[in-house]
C-alpha positions in Angstrom: 30.1 -34.9 5.4 28.6 -32.0 3.6 30.7 -30.1 1.0 28.4 -27.0 1.4 30.1 -24.1 3.2 28.0 -23.0 6.2 26.6 -19.5 5.9 28.1 -17.1 8.6 25.3 -15.8 10.9 26.0 -12.2 9.7 25.2 -12.9 6.1 21.9 -14.8 7.0 18.7 -13.0 5.9 17.4 -10.9 8.6 13.7 -11.4 9.9 11.1 -9.8 7.7 10.5 -6.2 8.7 7.0 -4.7 8.3 6.5 -1.7 5.9 4.0 1.1 6.5 3.2 3.1 3.3 1.5 6.6 3.8 -0.4 7.6 0.6 -0.8 11.4 0.8 -1.5 12.4 -2.7 -3.9 10.9 -5.4 -1.3 11.2 -8.2 -1.3 7.9 -10.4 2.5 7.4 -10.4 2.9 7.9 -6.8 0.0 5.6 -6.0 1.3 3.0 -8.4 4.8 3.2 -6.9 3.2 2.6 -3.4 1.2 -0.3 -4.5 4.2 -2.0 -6.3 6.2 -1.5 -3.2 3.5 -3.0 -1.1 3.3 -6.1 -3.6 6.9 -6.8 -3.6 7.4 -6.4 0.3 4.2 -8.8 0.7 5.8 -11.3 -1.8 8.9 -11.4 0.2 6.9 -12.1 3.4 7.0 -8.8 4.9 3.8 -7.3 6.7 2.5 -4.2 5.1 0.2 -1.4 6.2 -1.1 0.9 3.8 -2.7 4.2 5.0 -4.4 6.9 3.1 -4.6 10.3 4.2 -5.7 13.7 2.5 -6.3 13.1 -1.2 -4.4 9.6 -0.8 -7.7 8.2 0.4 -8.9 8.1 -3.3 -6.5 5.1 -3.7 -8.9 3.1 -1.4 -12.1 4.1 -2.9 -14.5 1.8 -5.0 -14.6 4.5 -7.9 -11.1 5.9 -9.1 -12.7 9.2 -9.9 -10.5 10.9 -7.2 -7.3 9.9 -9.1 -7.1 12.5 -12.1 -4.6 10.7 -14.1 -6.1 7.2 -13.6 -7.4 6.5 -17.1 -4.2 7.4 -19.0 -1.9 6.0 -16.3 -3.8 2.7 -16.1 -3.8 2.5 -20.0 -0.1 3.0 -20.3 0.8 0.6 -17.7 -1.5 -2.1 -19.3 -0.3 -1.5 -22.6 3.3 -2.0 -21.4 2.3 -5.4 -19.7 2.7 -4.1 -16.4 0.1 -4.4 -13.8 -2.0 -1.1 -13.0 -3.1 0.2 -9.7 -6.4 -1.6 -9.8 -4.8 -5.1 -10.1 -2.1 -4.2 -7.4 -4.7 -3.0 -5.1 -6.6 -6.2 -5.3 -3.4 -8.2 -5.1 -1.9 -6.4 -2.1 -5.3 -6.9 -0.4 -5.4 -10.6 -1.1 -1.8 -11.0 0.2 -2.9 -9.7 3.5 -2.0 -6.0 3.7 -3.6 -3.9 6.3 -5.6 -1.2 4.4 -6.7 1.9 6.5 -7.7 5.7 5.9 -7.5 8.7 8.0 -10.9 9.6 9.4 -10.1 13.3 8.9 -8.8 12.7 5.4 -11.9 11.0 4.5 -14.0 14.1 5.8 -11.8 16.5 4.1 -12.2 14.7 0.6 -16.1 14.5 1.1 -16.3 10.7 1.3 -17.9 8.3 3.3 -16.9 5.0 4.6 -19.4 3.2 2.1 -17.2 4.8 -0.8 -14.5 2.5 0.3 -13.5 -0.9 -1.0 -14.4 -3.6 1.4 -11.8 -4.4 4.1 -10.6 -0.8 4.4 -10.8 0.5 8.0 -11.3 4.2 8.8 -9.0 5.1 11.7 -7.5 8.2 13.4 -3.7 8.8 13.2 -3.0 7.3 16.9 -4.5 4.0 15.6 -2.1 4.0 12.6 1.0 5.1 14.6 0.1 2.3 17.2 -0.1 -0.2 14.3 3.0 1.0 12.6 5.1 1.5 15.6 8.1 -0.5 14.5 7.4 -0.5 10.8 9.7 1.4 8.2 7.5 4.2 7.0 7.6 5.5 3.6 5.5 8.4 2.1 3.9 8.4 -1.4 
């Protein structure tokens, strides 16, 4: 006979919910927050979609030149012993996040698919909305 009380069904952990993060600005703090949220959700077993649109597509580029505060922001995080956006982006990709950018955002930023890191899909808004249909959506 077990002495452990049973856990009532209403207090058990709910099945993981997917999360869709829309990155719409290239501001370092917003990108850092989005990648931190994505890494945390993935570590908890939740599926994550990251979608860049507008200047947010800069978060998915090989070069960080489209993120104006990148150098001081990254230095500040690293000096504090916190992962910067470069490490976080690699981590969320390794943990299986779906990464995509809006085709019109890519054009508006004068970028091409070859400017993106490997594994980032270029899609239209309908594709993103289909992929994120039941996900909780947050805008950064």
